C-alpha positions in Angstrom: 80.5 59.1 108.6 79.7 60.5 105.1 77.2 59.3 102.4 77.4 59.8 98.8 75.6 58.8 95.6 77.5 57.6 92.6 76.6 55.7 89.4 79.6 53.5 89.8 78.8 49.8 90.4 80.0 47.9 93.5 83.2 46.7 91.7 84.2 50.2 90.5 83.5 52.0 93.7 86.5 50.9 95.7 87.5 53.2 98.5 90.4 54.9 96.5 88.1 55.9 93.6 85.4 57.2 95.9 87.9 59.3 97.8 89.2 60.7 94.5 85.8 61.7 93.4 85.0 63.2 96.8 88.3 65.3 96.7 87.7 66.4 93.0 84.1 67.5 94.0 85.3 69.6 96.9 88.3 70.9 94.8 85.7 72.5 92.4 83.7 73.8 95.4 86.8 75.4 96.9 88.1 76.8 93.8 85.0 78.5 92.5 82.2 79.1 94.9 84.4 79.6 98.0 86.1 82.6 96.3 82.8 84.0 95.4 81.3 83.6 98.9 84.3 84.6 101.0 86.3 87.1 98.9 83.4 88.7 97.1 80.6 88.2 99.5 78.2 86.8 97.0 76.0 85.2 99.8 75.6 88.6 101.4 74.9 91.1 98.5 74.5 94.7 99.2 72.6 95.1 96.0 68.8 94.6 96.3 67.6 94.6 92.7 67.4 91.1 91.0 68.8 92.4 87.7 71.8 94.0 89.3 72.7 90.7 91.2 72.4 88.8 87.9 74.7 91.3 86.3 77.3 91.3 89.1 77.6 87.5 89.3 79.2 87.1 85.8 81.3 90.2 86.3 82.8 88.6 89.6 83.6 85.5 87.7 85.5 87.5 85.1 87.4 89.3 87.8 88.4 86.0 89.6 89.7 84.8 86.1 91.6 87.8 85.7 93.1 87.8 89.2 94.1 84.1 88.7 95.8 85.0 85.4 97.7 88.0 86.6 98.4 86.9 90.1 100.9 84.2 91.5 99.9 84.7 95.2 96.3 83.7 95.1 93.1 85.5 94.5 92.8 87.5 97.8 96.4 88.8 97.8 96.3 89.6 94.1 93.1 91.5 94.6 94.6 93.5 97.5 97.8 94.3 95.7 95.8 95.5 92.6 93.4 97.5 94.8 96.4 99.3 96.1 97.8 100.2 92.7 94.8 101.0 90.4 97.1 102.0 87.5 98.6 98.5 87.4 95.2 96.9 87.5 94.0 99.0 84.7 97.3 98.4 82.6 96.8 94.6 82.9 93.4 94.8 81.1 94.7 97.4 78.6 92.9 100.4 79.9 95.9 102.5 80.8 
């Protein structure tokens, strides 16, 4: 059993509406934070300096956005493909 809090009143909170809200919530979680945690290991950083961690976090988000723009096969596969071909990765962002 799961519990949740919503600002919907009793008449608005039918099961289909609540399920849709639940799915959208987890869609956001899976699309963003899961990638940061699982692909980039953000929950287990190697850097120990607070300012470095604060700098790397937005950079990771930019990289994820670029991977989504330039890849059709998903973030993990696109990252692997571009890691194997650095010249292609640099050319995509106009550096080569």
